[in-house]
Structures are given as structure tokens and as C-alpha cells.
NULUM-656327 format. One record per residue (C-alpha): x, y, z; residue in one letter. Coordinates in Angstrom, 3 decimals. Each point is the difference from the previous one (the first is absolute). Layout:
BEGIN
{pt {X Y Z} 'a'};
...
This chain:
BEGIN
{pt {82.539 78.372 98.896} 'x'};
{pt {2.800 0.887 -2.420} 'x'};
{pt {3.713 -0.514 0.661} 'x'};
{pt {2.543 2.711 -0.777} 'x'};
{pt {3.768 -0.533 0.098} 'x'};
{pt {2.192 3.116 0.294} 'x'};
{pt {3.638 -0.486 -1.044} 'x'};
{pt {2.564 2.552 1.124} 'x'};
{pt {3.713 0.477 0.561} 'x'};
{pt {0.086 2.071 3.185} 'x'};
{pt {-1.615 -0.085 3.409} 'x'};
{pt {0.827 1.566 3.375} 'x'};
{pt {2.541 0.259 1.502} 'x'};
{pt {1.544 0.496 -3.453} 'x'};
{pt {0.349 3.745 -0.606} 'x'};
{pt {-2.109 0.345 -3.126} 'x'};
{pt {-3.151 2.048 -0.521} 'x'};
{pt {-1.674 -2.707 -2.105} 'x'};
{pt {0.595 -2.526 2.786} 'x'};
{pt {-1.613 2.351 2.523} 'x'};
{pt {-2.885 0.431 -2.438} 'x'};
{pt {-0.518 -3.775 -0.305} 'x'};
{pt {0.054 -0.419 3.766} 'x'};
{pt {-2.698 2.661 0.416} 'x'};
{pt {-2.143 -1.616 -2.705} 'x'};
{pt {0.256 -3.281 1.885} 'x'};
{pt {-0.873 1.604 3.350} 'x'};
{pt {-2.968 1.944 -1.378} 'x'};
{pt {-1.361 -2.916 -2.004} 'x'};
{pt {-0.027 -2.041 3.200} 'x'};
{pt {-1.776 2.825 1.821} 'x'};
{pt {-2.647 0.157 -2.748} 'x'};
{pt {-0.323 -3.774 -0.434} 'x'};
{pt {-3.596 -1.023 -0.756} 'x'};
{pt {0.349 -3.499 -1.427} 'x'};
{pt {-0.185 1.071 -3.662} 'x'};
{pt {3.759 -0.008 -0.681} 'x'};
{pt {2.894 -2.044 1.375} 'x'};
{pt {3.423 1.559 -0.593} 'x'};
{pt {3.457 -1.559 0.132} 'x'};
{pt {3.291 1.904 -0.112} 'x'};
{pt {3.091 -1.642 -1.487} 'x'};
{pt {3.180 2.046 0.469} 'x'};
{pt {3.340 -0.830 -1.629} 'x'};
{pt {2.503 1.860 2.121} 'x'};
{pt {3.758 0.520 -0.381} 'x'};
{pt {0.541 2.446 2.834} 'x'};
{pt {-0.833 -1.287 3.466} 'x'};
{pt {-1.185 -3.585 0.259} 'x'};
{pt {3.335 -1.506 -0.995} 'x'};
{pt {-0.244 -3.700 -0.891} 'x'};
{pt {-3.317 -0.328 1.779} 'x'};
{pt {-3.655 -0.419 -0.817} 'x'};
{pt {-2.806 1.525 2.067} 'x'};
{pt {-3.452 -1.424 -0.520} 'x'};
{pt {-3.256 1.076 1.639} 'x'};
{pt {-3.548 -0.733 -1.101} 'x'};
{pt {-0.095 2.936 -2.434} 'x'};
{pt {3.678 1.078 -0.163} 'x'};
{pt {2.860 -1.969 -1.530} 'x'};
{pt {3.445 1.639 -0.093} 'x'};
{pt {2.648 -1.911 -1.940} 'x'};
{pt {3.662 0.902 -0.187} 'x'};
{pt {0.899 0.837 -3.602} 'x'};
{pt {1.665 -2.859 -1.864} 'x'};
{pt {0.837 -0.294 -3.687} 'x'};
{pt {-2.663 1.296 -2.405} 'x'};
{pt {-1.220 -3.386 -1.217} 'x'};
{pt {-0.276 -1.321 3.571} 'x'};
{pt {-2.053 3.052 1.021} 'x'};
{pt {-2.408 -0.635 -2.871} 'x'};
{pt {-0.296 -3.723 0.813} 'x'};
{pt {-0.719 0.749 3.676} 'x'};
{pt {-2.666 2.557 -0.944} 'x'};
{pt {-1.652 -2.482 -2.384} 'x'};
{pt {-0.099 -2.543 2.833} 'x'};
{pt {-1.613 2.601 2.278} 'x'};
{pt {-2.575 0.818 -2.685} 'x'};
{pt {-0.883 -3.680 -0.262} 'x'};
{pt {-0.428 -0.066 3.794} 'x'};
{pt {-2.239 3.084 0.503} 'x'};
{pt {-1.793 -0.064 -3.398} 'x'};
{pt {-0.354 3.770 -0.543} 'x'};
{pt {-2.546 1.515 -2.353} 'x'};
{pt {2.136 3.135 -0.273} 'x'};
{pt {3.783 0.417 0.264} 'x'};
{pt {1.162 3.567 0.629} 'x'};
{pt {3.679 0.635 -0.799} 'x'};
{pt {1.580 3.034 1.672} 'x'};
{pt {2.637 1.791 -2.073} 'x'};
{pt {2.543 1.280 0.693} 'x'};
{pt {1.252 -1.072 3.444} 'x'};
{pt {3.440 0.308 1.566} 'x'};
{pt {0.096 -3.709 0.776} 'x'};
{pt {-0.028 -1.040 -3.670} 'x'};
{pt {3.401 1.565 -0.538} 'x'};
{pt {0.857 0.103 -3.705} 'x'};
{pt {-0.997 -3.579 -0.748} 'x'};
{pt {-2.261 -0.528 -3.015} 'x'};
{pt {-1.999 -2.900 1.436} 'x'};
{pt {-2.783 2.303 1.254} 'x'};
{pt {-0.437 1.458 -3.505} 'x'};
{pt {-0.596 -3.497 -1.420} 'x'};
{pt {-2.285 -1.078 2.855} 'x'};
{pt {-3.390 1.102 -1.499} 'x'};
{pt {0.788 -1.855 -3.253} 'x'};
{pt {0.954 -3.182 1.861} 'x'};
{pt {-3.118 0.136 2.197} 'x'};
{pt {-2.149 0.392 -3.124} 'x'};
{pt {1.746 -2.987 -1.576} 'x'};
{pt {-0.844 -2.314 2.907} 'x'};
{pt {-3.207 1.648 1.282} 'x'};
{pt {-1.645 1.795 -2.955} 'x'};
{pt {-3.293 0.621 1.843} 'x'};
{pt {1.607 2.063 2.784} 'x'};
{pt {-0.523 3.760 -0.294} 'x'};
{pt {3.386 1.724 0.361} 'x'};
{pt {-0.093 3.551 1.312} 'x'};
{pt {3.200 2.024 -0.339} 'x'};
{pt {0.379 2.614 2.741} 'x'};
{pt {2.403 2.454 -1.641} 'x'};
{pt {1.396 2.649 2.339} 'x'};
{pt {2.094 1.759 -2.652} 'x'};
{pt {0.409 0.066 -3.762} 'x'};
{pt {0.326 3.596 -1.167} 'x'};
{pt {3.451 0.577 1.536} 'x'};
{pt {1.512 -3.252 -1.354} 'x'};
{pt {2.661 0.058 -2.693} 'x'};
{pt {-0.618 -2.008 -3.188} 'x'};
{pt {1.765 -2.902 1.707} 'x'};
{pt {-2.299 0.170 3.034} 'x'};
{pt {-3.101 0.230 -2.195} 'x'};
{pt {1.121 -2.943 -2.117} 'x'};
{pt {0.123 -2.136 3.156} 'x'};
{pt {-3.660 0.836 0.621} 'x'};
{pt {-1.178 -0.857 -3.546} 'x'};
{pt {-0.419 -3.726 0.612} 'x'};
{pt {-1.851 0.675 3.254} 'x'};
{pt {-2.429 2.353 -1.748} 'x'};
{pt {-0.585 -2.513 -2.796} 'x'};
{pt {-0.941 -2.906 2.287} 'x'};
{pt {-1.915 1.950 2.642} 'x'};
{pt {-3.788 0.182 -0.207} 'x'};
{pt {-0.255 3.362 1.787} 'x'};
{pt {2.376 2.686 1.222} 'x'};
{pt {-0.124 2.121 3.139} 'x'};
{pt {1.807 3.358 0.115} 'x'};
{pt {0.169 2.612 2.723} 'x'};
{pt {0.195 3.415 -1.618} 'x'};
{pt {-1.390 1.936 -2.959} 'x'};
{pt {3.314 0.329 -1.851} 'x'};
{pt {0.609 -3.742 -0.174} 'x'};
{pt {-3.671 -0.598 -0.803} 'x'};
{pt {0.178 2.477 -2.884} 'x'};
{pt {3.071 -1.501 -1.666} 'x'};
{pt {-1.183 -3.597 0.414} 'x'};
{pt {-3.497 0.849 -1.260} 'x'};
{pt {1.575 1.222 -3.247} 'x'};
{pt {2.219 -3.071 -0.192} 'x'};
{pt {-2.689 -2.607 0.748} 'x'};
{pt {-2.715 1.773 -2.041} 'x'};
{pt {-2.912 -1.632 1.902} 'x'};
{pt {1.326 -3.502 -0.693} 'x'};
{pt {-0.292 -0.957 3.679} 'x'};
{pt {-1.337 1.610 3.201} 'x'};
{pt {2.237 2.717 1.432} 'x'};
{pt {-1.031 1.013 3.505} 'x'};
{pt {1.062 3.101 1.957} 'x'};
{pt {0.127 -0.499 3.751} 'x'};
{pt {1.379 2.694 2.321} 'x'};
{pt {2.629 -0.800 2.642} 'x'};
{pt {-1.246 0.697 3.540} 'x'};
{pt {2.070 1.193 2.918} 'x'};
{pt {2.489 -2.390 1.594} 'x'};
{pt {-0.779 1.536 3.401} 'x'};
{pt {-3.391 0.145 1.778} 'x'};
{pt {-2.280 2.978 -0.586} 'x'};
{pt {0.300 2.531 2.823} 'x'};
{pt {-3.468 1.272 0.918} 'x'};
{pt {1.247 2.586 2.506} 'x'};
{pt {0.135 3.666 -0.948} 'x'};
{pt {3.458 1.428 0.591} 'x'};
{pt {0.653 3.640 0.865} 'x'};
{pt {2.967 1.461 -1.879} 'x'};
{pt {1.131 2.880 2.182} 'x'};
{pt {-0.058 3.424 -1.630} 'x'};
{pt {3.186 1.971 0.447} 'x'};
{pt {2.310 -2.950 0.672} 'x'};
{pt {3.529 1.278 -0.613} 'x'};
{pt {1.780 -3.246 -0.950} 'x'};
{pt {-1.763 -2.534 -2.190} 'x'};
{pt {0.779 -3.690 -0.404} 'x'};
{pt {-0.301 -1.292 -3.560} 'x'};
{pt {-0.385 -3.716 -0.738} 'x'};
{pt {1.118 -2.107 -2.931} 'x'};
{pt {-0.640 -3.722 0.019} 'x'};
{pt {-0.060 -3.089 -2.208} 'x'};
{pt {2.581 -2.120 -1.770} 'x'};
{pt {2.650 2.337 -1.363} 'x'};
{pt {0.348 -0.108 -3.769} 'x'};
{pt {0.942 2.667 -2.538} 'x'};
{pt {-3.607 0.497 -1.163} 'x'};
{pt {-1.094 0.846 3.559} 'x'};
{pt {1.863 3.338 -0.222} 'x'};
{pt {1.791 0.119 3.362} 'x'};
{pt {2.901 1.906 -1.589} 'x'};
{pt {-2.491 2.653 -1.184} 'x'};
{pt {-1.365 0.304 3.529} 'x'};
{pt {3.477 0.412 1.499} 'x'};
{pt {0.781 2.872 -2.388} 'x'};
{pt {-3.353 1.656 0.717} 'x'};
{pt {0.514 -0.442 3.742} 'x'};
{pt {3.373 1.770 -0.286} 'x'};
{pt {-1.711 2.943 -1.736} 'x'};
{pt {-2.687 0.004 2.705} 'x'};
{pt {2.617 0.214 2.774} 'x'};
{pt {2.010 2.633 -1.871} 'x'};
{pt {-3.070 2.260 -0.051} 'x'};
{pt {0.337 0.353 3.772} 'x'};
{pt {-2.344 -2.831 0.976} 'x'};
{pt {0.532 -2.665 2.643} 'x'};
{pt {-0.881 -3.643 -0.346} 'x'};
{pt {0.897 -3.676 -0.035} 'x'};
{pt {-0.465 -2.683 -2.622} 'x'};
{pt {-0.855 -3.522 1.151} 'x'};
{pt {0.982 -2.665 -2.532} 'x'};
{pt {-2.063 -3.046 0.970} 'x'};
{pt {1.896 -2.397 -2.210} 'x'};
{pt {3.183 -2.001 -0.247} 'x'};
{pt {3.094 1.335 -1.743} 'x'};
{pt {2.446 -2.666 -1.158} 'x'};
{pt {3.540 1.097 -0.881} 'x'};
{pt {0.179 -2.936 -2.410} 'x'};
{pt {-2.726 1.527 -2.195} 'x'};
{pt {1.146 2.554 -2.624} 'x'};
{pt {-2.937 2.400 0.435} 'x'};
{pt {0.091 -0.325 3.792} 'x'};
{pt {3.711 0.858 -0.047} 'x'};
{pt {-0.818 3.072 -2.086} 'x'};
{pt {-2.613 1.042 2.597} 'x'};
{pt {2.418 -0.477 2.914} 'x'};
{pt {2.651 2.065 -1.796} 'x'};
{pt {-2.561 2.677 -0.916} 'x'};
{pt {-1.012 0.391 3.650} 'x'};
{pt {3.628 0.810 0.804} 'x'};
{pt {0.532 2.274 -3.010} 'x'};
{pt {-3.080 2.063 0.896} 'x'};
{pt {1.049 0.216 3.679} 'x'};
{pt {-3.266 -1.610 1.088} 'x'};
{pt {1.351 -2.618 2.400} 'x'};
{pt {-1.197 1.723 3.193} 'x'};
{pt {-3.445 0.681 -1.500} 'x'};
{pt {-0.758 -3.571 -1.040} 'x'};
{pt {-1.071 -2.991 2.092} 'x'};
{pt {0.266 -3.351 -1.803} 'x'};
{pt {-2.367 -2.409 1.744} 'x'};
{pt {0.689 -3.059 -2.138} 'x'};
{pt {-2.436 -2.715 -1.046} 'x'};
{pt {-3.043 -0.247 2.299} 'x'};
{pt {-3.100 -2.244 0.174} 'x'};
{pt {-3.387 1.534 -0.876} 'x'};
{pt {-1.071 0.876 3.554} 'x'};
{pt {3.324 1.657 0.795} 'x'};
{pt {-0.083 1.914 -3.300} 'x'};
{pt {-3.471 1.323 0.821} 'x'};
{pt {1.166 1.154 3.427} 'x'};
{pt {3.098 1.720 -1.406} 'x'};
{pt {-1.878 1.726 -2.830} 'x'};
{pt {-2.504 1.389 2.488} 'x'};
{pt {2.837 1.632 1.945} 'x'};
{pt {0.680 2.161 -3.052} 'x'};
{pt {-1.777 3.015 -1.505} 'x'};
{pt {0.141 -0.489 -3.779} 'x'};
{pt {0.589 -3.049 -2.204} 'x'};
{pt {1.966 0.667 -3.204} 'x'};
{pt {-0.058 -2.589 -2.802} 'x'};
{pt {1.567 1.522 -3.152} 'x'};
{pt {-0.423 -2.901 -2.475} 'x'};
{pt {1.877 0.771 -3.213} 'x'};
{pt {-2.780 -1.606 -2.067} 'x'};
{pt {-2.847 1.631 1.953} 'x'};
{pt {-2.382 -1.317 2.625} 'x'};
{pt {-2.208 -2.896 -1.101} 'x'};
{pt {-2.545 -2.505 1.275} 'x'};
{pt {2.660 -2.640 0.633} 'x'};
{pt {2.035 2.118 2.429} 'x'};
{pt {-0.789 -1.668 3.335} 'x'};
{pt {2.289 2.412 1.857} 'x'};
{pt {-2.179 2.878 -1.167} 'x'};
{pt {-3.237 -1.810 0.926} 'x'};
{pt {1.425 -0.751 3.436} 'x'};
{pt {0.973 3.612 0.684} 'x'};
{pt {-3.491 1.144 -1.018} 'x'};
{pt {-1.681 -2.679 2.139} 'x'};
{pt {1.988 1.204 3.011} 'x'};
{pt {-1.438 3.487 -0.477} 'x'};
{pt {3.289 1.584 -1.024} 'x'};
{pt {0.441 3.150 -2.080} 'x'};
{pt {1.781 -1.356 -3.095} 'x'};
{pt {2.113 1.676 -2.664} 'x'};
{pt {0.447 -2.150 -3.093} 'x'};
{pt {0.405 0.314 -3.763} 'x'};
{pt {-2.289 0.229 -3.032} 'x'};
{pt {1.336 -1.113 -3.387} 'x'};
{pt {-3.205 -0.208 -2.052} 'x'};
{pt {-3.428 1.215 1.224} 'x'};
{pt {-1.717 -2.897 -1.864} 'x'};
{pt {1.933 -2.509 2.119} 'x'};
{pt {-0.731 1.609 3.375} 'x'};
{pt {-1.833 -2.367 2.397} 'x'};
{pt {-3.718 0.752 0.071} 'x'};
{pt {-1.106 2.416 2.714} 'x'};
{pt {3.318 1.782 0.498} 'x'};
{pt {-0.286 3.801 -0.173} 'x'};
{pt {3.052 2.223 0.226} 'x'};
{pt {0.140 2.107 3.189} 'x'};
{pt {-3.230 -1.602 1.262} 'x'};
{pt {1.089 -3.483 1.096} 'x'};
{pt {3.584 -0.005 -1.306} 'x'};
{pt {2.726 2.435 -1.111} 'x'};
{pt {1.234 -0.742 -3.541} 'x'};
{pt {3.201 1.178 -1.692} 'x'};
{pt {1.627 -0.986 -3.290} 'x'};
{pt {2.462 -2.917 0.166} 'x'};
{pt {3.619 1.042 0.606} 'x'};
{pt {-1.096 3.608 0.622} 'x'};
{pt {2.366 0.742 2.888} 'x'};
{pt {-0.909 3.670 0.519} 'x'};
{pt {-3.733 -0.796 -0.184} 'x'};
{pt {0.405 -2.744 2.580} 'x'};
{pt {1.861 2.328 2.378} 'x'};
{pt {-2.706 2.661 -0.444} 'x'};
{pt {-2.745 -2.537 0.821} 'x'};
{pt {1.894 -0.925 3.169} 'x'};
{pt {0.026 3.682 0.972} 'x'};
{pt {-3.725 0.443 -0.729} 'x'};
{pt {-0.882 -2.957 2.211} 'x'};
{pt {1.583 1.639 3.016} 'x'};
{pt {-3.521 1.356 0.442} 'x'};
{pt {-1.714 -2.326 2.478} 'x'};
{pt {-3.494 0.873 -1.239} 'x'};
{pt {0.916 -1.111 -3.521} 'x'};
{pt {1.493 -3.234 1.363} 'x'};
{pt {-3.120 -0.674 2.082} 'x'};
{pt {-2.251 0.497 -3.031} 'x'};
{pt {2.105 -2.339 -2.152} 'x'};
{pt {0.053 -2.650 2.737} 'x'};
{pt {-3.784 -0.101 0.371} 'x'};
{pt {-0.554 -0.281 -3.739} 'x'};
{pt {2.802 -2.575 -0.361} 'x'};
{pt {-1.796 -2.338 2.403} 'x'};
{pt {-3.256 0.422 -1.922} 'x'};
{pt {1.778 -0.986 -3.219} 'x'};
{pt {1.720 -2.970 1.666} 'x'};
{pt {-3.298 -1.529 1.175} 'x'};
{pt {-0.904 -0.780 -3.617} 'x'};
{pt {3.295 -1.918 -0.297} 'x'};
{pt {-0.585 -2.372 2.911} 'x'};
{pt {0.970 -3.654 0.028} 'x'};
{pt {-3.689 -0.857 0.335} 'x'};
{pt {-0.667 1.601 -3.380} 'x'};
{pt {3.085 -1.579 -1.566} 'x'};
{pt {-0.857 -3.521 1.179} 'x'};
{pt {-3.666 0.360 -0.979} 'x'};
{pt {0.974 0.965 -3.544} 'x'};
{pt {2.582 -2.785 -0.190} 'x'};
{pt {-2.527 -2.601 1.147} 'x'};
{pt {-2.513 1.370 -2.488} 'x'};
{pt {2.532 -0.447 -2.828} 'x'};
{pt {0.679 -3.594 1.041} 'x'};
{pt {-3.678 -0.916 0.396} 'x'};
{pt {-0.780 1.481 -3.428} 'x'};
{pt {2.816 -2.059 -1.519} 'x'};
{pt {-1.397 -3.159 1.624} 'x'};
{pt {-3.523 0.806 -1.248} 'x'};
{pt {1.289 0.550 -3.528} 'x'};
{pt {1.852 -3.327 0.090} 'x'};
{pt {-3.187 -1.756 1.153} 'x'};
{pt {-2.016 1.560 -2.837} 'x'};
{pt {2.631 -1.038 -2.543} 'x'};
{pt {0.072 -3.590 1.274} 'x'};
{pt {-3.797 -0.259 -0.367} 'x'};
{pt {-0.174 1.460 -3.492} 'x'};
């Protein structure tokens, strides 16, 4: 058996997609447990577990302290569980802007040079030079890197130049796969559109609001469900709230707020079309997109570069694609999908695509990576 320690900075009920992702990895690893791998999760959390520590057999959640104390506590935990592999998740909401996490791989290597450090990097391409410089030390002292979309894989492959393993692993849905076939009624006069996920500028909600206004102005009827939280203390969220008023959309929009996975699935399935207009284009790491597809929803999203499109996606077969920030094109796609037969066809093909992105497949590939790393370490120790 090999031991794997996963270090993260977010975990439910913290509202962070990476924390949700870590929780689902933990759940699915337990479900697929076969005695070959023992995993531990160590979460440094600033958001919820104030001045408290939660410790279960495989889950340790520590309230964030000063950087050096965090590192010391993690080193103590490593000494306790003796991992063969340490996976460091970056970036998580719970780390805040502290630099301790960026130094962590180097410190672990200093004290435990035989441990394989795997950096799980959820973003790199969109970082400024300052953000990328924070990652440099982590890249240097990691033995392998995991990324979750083709764009980040492409830029890091050029940077690393085959100096260390760079692995591409898709992000599965954060909601369960829906195996039921849904009938999208032909001729429905008023459609309900859905937008969901954490609201940030690169998710394109402002683009959707402008397209929705054009859609309504063309004589159509409809509602837009925003299955997300809008915080007046956030600059972009304030812009969205003001834009809703400026476009006279208040009576056409239902803001549902932050919801757990099961409630999100139920709410999405009350709607007719899911619209996810990412400003940087759809990619393998977009769990909101994977979830909408797994629920058998007709989805309109964006394509920035055909080379970076997730494998298996075909425009107007299992998804509707428009250019990023193309407001008129988005409104036109919304009009086209009034046709229930088109929506039904998209929904069936969306579910077929989603089956290849199951958690079973994700966990199997992850375990395969870890077992290969352990085998390689064994071969090296014998040579």
C-alpha cells in the first residue's frame, strides 16, 4: 500500500470550487478503495473553522495560523502519516495571499527529499507576472504537475520542456450524472435559462445579461435563473447588480443564491437551457459545464480556440458554441434553442459526452498516476 497526502486550502462548507473538487475526490476515492492506496487530506482553512481543528482518520482541517506555523504543523503531520506522495492543491481560497504555501514544496523537499511532490495546478495561464512568479518555486520543487485543461497544459509544456512529468486530467461534474432522458417540450412559449457557478468576470454573466435583453427585445418571453450568490461587497458583483437594473431585467431574473450540489441539480433541471458564456472559452477544467452536460441539459457556451476545445465536443451536436463576448451571437443561439427538438437532441448527446467524464474515470486515472509514481520510486531505490 502507498500513502498519499493531499494538502489544500478549501473544503466544504467553504464556497470555493477547488474545495468542492477536493471533497469529491475524497468521497470517490473512498468509494473505489481497494487497499492499494491510503489517502489523507490536510486542509488549512481561513474561512469557516475559526480557531478550531477537525481531525478524522483521513481528514485533518486546521484553522490557518501564521505561515511558518502552518508549515511546521504540516511537517509534523507528514512525519505521522509517512506519505510516499504529497499532492499540493493550488490555488485555494483558504490560502489567502500568504506566501507560505508557495514555499511548502521546497521545505518538504528539504526535510523529506524522497517524497514525490505532485503540484495540482488549477490555473496558470490567466495569472499576471506576479501570480506566475509565486508559482515558480512550486514548479521547481515539484516532481510532477497536474493540470486540468489543454490551454494550461500547452503553456506549461513549453515552459517545462519535458523536464518533469506534466499530466492532463479532466475535471468531472460536481453533481451526479443524470441517467434519465428528459423531454424538452416543443413549442413552449416562455423558456427558463440557467446560469450557475461562482460569479467572476471571466464567467461572462454580464455578457449573458446583455444577450438576454436582446432576446427579450425581439418579442420573446423568458426568465433567467442565476444559481449563484451576488455579494454587494464585490466590485464585479456590484456591477452585475447595477447592470440588471440598467437593462430593466429585474422582473425577468430570479437570483437563487449559493446552493449545495443536490439543490443545484434540482434547480438546473427546472430550466430549459444552460448558458455559460466564459470569456476565455469552455475548457476541460470548467466543472460547471461538465455538470450541466451530465444533467442532460442543452448548453450554450463559448469557443475561443478550436485546438483547446475539450475532446468529443461538436458544435450543434452535443453543445451550442459561440465566440466569447459575442452578445448578438449568444442571443441568436438562445432564439434557435426555442426549438424543443433541437434541445432534445443536444440533451441526449450531452449525456453521452458526460459519461466519459465520470468520477470513476477520473479516480481510476488518478490512482494509476500515483501507482506508477510509486513503482518508479521502487525501481529507482533498487538500482
